[in-house]
C-alpha positions, 0 to 999 in steps of 0.5 A, spaced: 870 746 161 868 739 162 865 739 156 871 741 152 876 736 156 871 731 155 871 732 147 879 732 148 879 725 151 874 722 146 878 725 140 885 722 143 882 716 146 883 717 153 879 713 157 881 713 164 878 720 165 885 724 166 892 725 163 898 724 167 903 729 167 910 725 168 916 724 163 913 720 158 913 723 151 906 721 149 903 724 156 907 730 155 905 731 148 897 730 150 898 734 156 901 740 152 895 739 147 890 739 152 893 745 156 893 749 149 886 747 148 883 749 154 888 756 155 885 758 148 878 756 149 878 760 156 883 765 154 888 764 160 895 762 161 897 754 160 899 755 167 892 757 170 889 751 165 894 746 168 892 748 175 885 748 174 885 741 171 889 738 177 884 741 182 879 738 178 883 731 177 883 731 170 891 732 170 895 727 175 901 731 176 907 725 177 912 730 175 918 732 179 916 739 177 909 739 180 906 746 182 902 743 188 909 740 190 912 747 190 906 750 194 906 744 199 914 745 200 913 753 201 907 753 205 911 753 212 917 758 210 
């Protein structure tokens, strides 16, 4: 997976080592393209790809709709 993500980052001139998941259109487009690339390469859903990329630190989720936030908030219910 890291090889595919590294190639994506190089092709899109992403030097910081991760993609932001926030409300900026450019970041949303990059994230969408990255998720499509990873999900197609590994034949998984985009949600699964997103979770894995977040866990690897390759996606920084700063959006209001964060899977990690939902899991954290519902952990003690």
